[in-house]
C-alpha positions in Angstrom: -74.4 -28.5 -72.3 -75.8 -25.2 -73.6 -73.1 -22.7 -74.6 -72.9 -19.0 -75.4 -70.2 -17.7 -77.7 -69.7 -14.0 -77.0 -68.0 -11.6 -79.4 -66.5 -8.7 -77.6 -64.6 -6.1 -79.7 -60.8 -6.6 -79.9 -61.0 -9.9 -78.1 -61.0 -13.6 -79.0 -64.6 -15.1 -78.9 -65.5 -16.2 -75.4 -67.3 -19.6 -75.2 -69.1 -20.2 -71.9 -71.0 -23.3 -71.1 -73.6 -23.5 -68.4 -75.1 -26.9 -67.3 -78.5 -27.0 -65.7 -78.0 -23.6 -64.0 -81.5 -22.3 -63.2 -80.5 -18.7 -63.9 -77.4 -17.3 -65.6 -77.0 -13.5 -65.2 -75.3 -11.3 -67.8 -74.0 -7.8 -67.1 -71.2 -5.4 -66.4 -71.3 -5.8 -62.6 -68.9 -8.3 -60.9 -71.8 -10.2 -59.3 -73.1 -11.5 -62.6 -72.4 -15.1 -63.8 -71.2 -13.7 -67.1 -69.4 -10.3 -66.8 -69.2 -8.3 -70.0 -67.1 -5.1 -69.7 -68.5 -3.1 -72.5 -70.0 0.4 -72.5 -73.3 -0.8 -74.0 -73.9 -3.4 -71.3 -76.0 -2.5 -68.2 -74.8 -3.5 -64.7 -77.5 -6.3 -64.7 -78.4 -6.5 -68.3 -80.1 -9.8 -69.0 -80.7 -13.3 -67.7 -80.8 -16.8 -69.2 -83.5 -18.6 -67.3 -84.2 -22.3 -67.4 -87.9 -23.0 -68.0 -88.5 -26.7 -68.1 -85.8 -28.0 -70.4 -85.3 -24.8 -72.4 -83.5 -21.6 -71.6 -85.4 -18.3 -72.0 -83.6 -14.9 -72.6 -84.9 -12.2 -70.3 -84.0 -8.5 -70.6 -83.6 -6.9 -67.1 -84.8 -3.4 -68.2 -81.3 -2.8 -69.7 -80.5 0.7 -71.1 -79.5 -0.5 -74.6 -81.8 -3.5 -74.9 -81.5 -7.2 -75.5 -82.2 -8.6 -78.9 -82.9 -12.1 -80.3 -82.1 -12.6 -83.9 -82.3 -8.8 -84.4 -85.6 -8.2 -82.7 -85.9 -6.5 -79.3 -87.2 -8.8 -76.6 -88.3 -8.6 -72.9 -88.5 -12.4 -72.7 -88.2 -15.1 -75.4 -87.3 -18.8 -75.6 -83.8 -19.6 -77.0 -83.2 -22.2 -79.7 -80.0 -23.6 -81.1 -78.2 -21.2 -83.5 -80.0 -18.0 -82.1 -78.1 -14.7 -82.4 -78.3 -12.8 -79.1 -77.3 -9.2 -78.8 -76.7 -7.6 -75.4 -76.6 -3.8 -76.1 -74.0 -3.9 -78.9 -72.3 -7.1 -77.9 -73.3 -10.1 -80.1 -73.4 -13.8 -79.0 -74.4 -17.1 -80.5 -76.5 -19.6 -78.5 -75.9 -23.4 -78.8 -78.6 -25.5 -77.2 -78.5 -29.1 -75.9 -80.2 -30.5 -79.0 -77.3 -29.6 -81.4 -74.6 -30.5 -78.9 -75.9 -34.0 -78.5 -76.2 -34.4 -82.3 -72.7 -33.2 -83.0 -71.0 -35.3 -80.3 -69.3 -32.3 -78.7 -69.8 -33.0 -75.0 -67.4 -30.4 -73.6 -63.6 -30.6 -73.7 -61.8 -27.8 -75.4 -64.9 -26.2 -76.9 -63.7 -26.7 -80.4 -60.6 -24.5 -80.1 -58.7 -26.5 -82.7 -58.7 -23.5 -85.1 -56.7 -21.5 -82.6 -59.3 -18.7 -82.4 -61.4 -20.3 -79.7 -64.3 -20.7 -82.1 -65.0 -23.3 -84.7 -67.7 -22.7 -87.3 -69.7 -25.3 -89.0 -70.9 -22.9 -91.8 -69.3 -23.4 -95.1 -70.1 -21.1 -98.0 -68.8 -20.7 -101.5 -69.1 -17.8 -104.0 -71.4 -18.7 -106.9 -69.9 -18.6 -110.4 -73.1 -17.2 -111.8 -76.6 -16.2 -110.6 -79.8 -17.0 -112.3 -83.1 -15.1 -111.8 -85.8 -17.6 -110.8 -88.6 -18.3 -113.3 -91.6 -16.0 -112.7 -89.5 -13.4 -110.7 -91.1 -10.0 -110.7 -89.4 -6.8 -109.6 -91.8 -5.1 -107.1 -89.7 -1.9 -106.8 -91.8 1.3 -107.4 -88.8 2.8 -109.1 -88.3 2.3 -112.8 -85.3 0.3 -113.9 -82.5 2.6 -115.0 -81.3 1.7 -118.5 -77.6 2.2 -119.3 -77.0 4.7 -122.1 -74.3 4.4 -124.7 -71.4 6.9 -124.7 -72.5 8.5 -128.0 -75.9 9.5 -126.6 -74.3 10.9 -123.5 -71.8 13.0 -125.5 -74.7 14.3 -127.7 -76.6 15.3 -124.6 -73.7 17.1 -123.1 -73.0 19.0 -126.4 -76.7 19.9 -126.5 -76.6 21.4 -123.0 -73.4 23.3 -123.8 -75.1 24.6 -127.0 -78.1 25.9 -125.1 -76.0 27.5 -122.4 -73.9 29.2 -125.1 -77.0 30.4 -127.0 -78.4 31.9 -123.7 -75.1 33.6 -123.0 -74.9 35.1 -126.5 -78.6 36.3 -126.2 -77.8 37.8 -122.8 -74.8 39.6 -124.1 -76.7 41.0 -127.1 -79.4 42.3 -124.8 -76.8 44.0 -122.7 -75.3 45.7 -125.8 -78.7 47.2 -126.7 -79.1 48.9 -123.4 
């Protein structure tokens, strides 16, 4: 069963399953299938429409737009793992293909973690990073080299010396007048 996990600010993630519904409406108004009470959501914001065996995301001329994986859309097919954004409210789409593979056929929607959301993404911080062979920096800005403390002190003393010489010369000119 396809699912949408919606992340409303200051609330637990909301997982909603919809099975073979031809159309699922999303918006702020009470007559929507999924009601999202957030300022960035239009009354009738978007729709998930079943086309063949695949759902399509359709923006209903919403004020703040509907986005699929960060790109604004008017209509686009959904695939498992897609990030959907209604206005400023983000959601993750889970399609039938991944649900069948994972063996999660409903039930408590993976609420075993207590948050109502169970992630399958596991990441670790690398101990070191290595620049790939043949890597070229394409930045138009030159690389800034770090300077040692002695050269920075010498530069500051040089600037102070120039300012002092200018002050002495200015003072001498004032005394001649």
